[in-house]
Every structure is written in C-alpha cells, then in structure tokens.
Phi, psi and omega in degrees: 000319179291333177294314179293330176291311183298325178284326177287325179291321178294324183284331173299312180297324176291313180300319187290322179294329177292329180292320183295314176304316181300316177297315177298317178299322172300323181282323189245044182273006174084002182253012176280154178303322180304313183286328174296318179296314185295323177295324179293313179303313178301320176293320182291321175300317178298321176300305183302321184291323186291324174297318177294319177291329179291319180298313183302316182293322183284335175289317175297327181287318181300316178301313182297321182294322181297311180296321178298310182299316186295316181300312176303322177293323171305302184296332185269351178302158179283357177278123181294327187266014181279133172220152179263134178258111188283328183294320185265352188042057176222157181266116184244150169284130174296330180277314186258340180076012180277161171287141179242133173271105181288000000 
C-alpha cells in the first residue's frame, strides 16, 4: 500500500513539475517583443564593434604600409651611406647621422 501511495505521489509531483515547465516554455518562447528588441540591440552593437575594428585595422595597415614604403625608398636611394632607423622611422646618413631625403 505504501509503495502505491509513494508512486502516485511521485507521479503527481512529476506531472506538476511538467506543468510548470510548460508554463516556463510558454513565457520564454522567444517571441516576445522584449527579446526581439534585445536581439536587435545586440545586432546593432555587434555591427558597430565590427565597423570600429575594421577602421582600426585599416589605420594600422596604412601606418605599416607607409613605414614600409619609406624604408624601401631609403634602401633604394642612390646614396650609399643611407640606412633606415626603425625607431625614428627615418632615413639617416651613416657617417653624419643626419636625415636624408630618399
């Protein structure tokens, strides 16, 4: 007798918990206006971050390309004593240390 009562009580608890889960699923089904608004805001924020990263990367590439082009121009110049100083990003004369225009 006690086994049948405990099984029926367990079954009742299981059914009750299933009903609560169904209500929770109904409330959080993802079709509410609030979740759509949050998804839209997250999408906008993602797009803004992506655009900002793209701008930063393009700027870094331009700075690198500029320094690379200047160093190549220094080495290709007709002046034999010219060398590229990477810390100052300038073309210098190895004898005098003065700036050289390649």
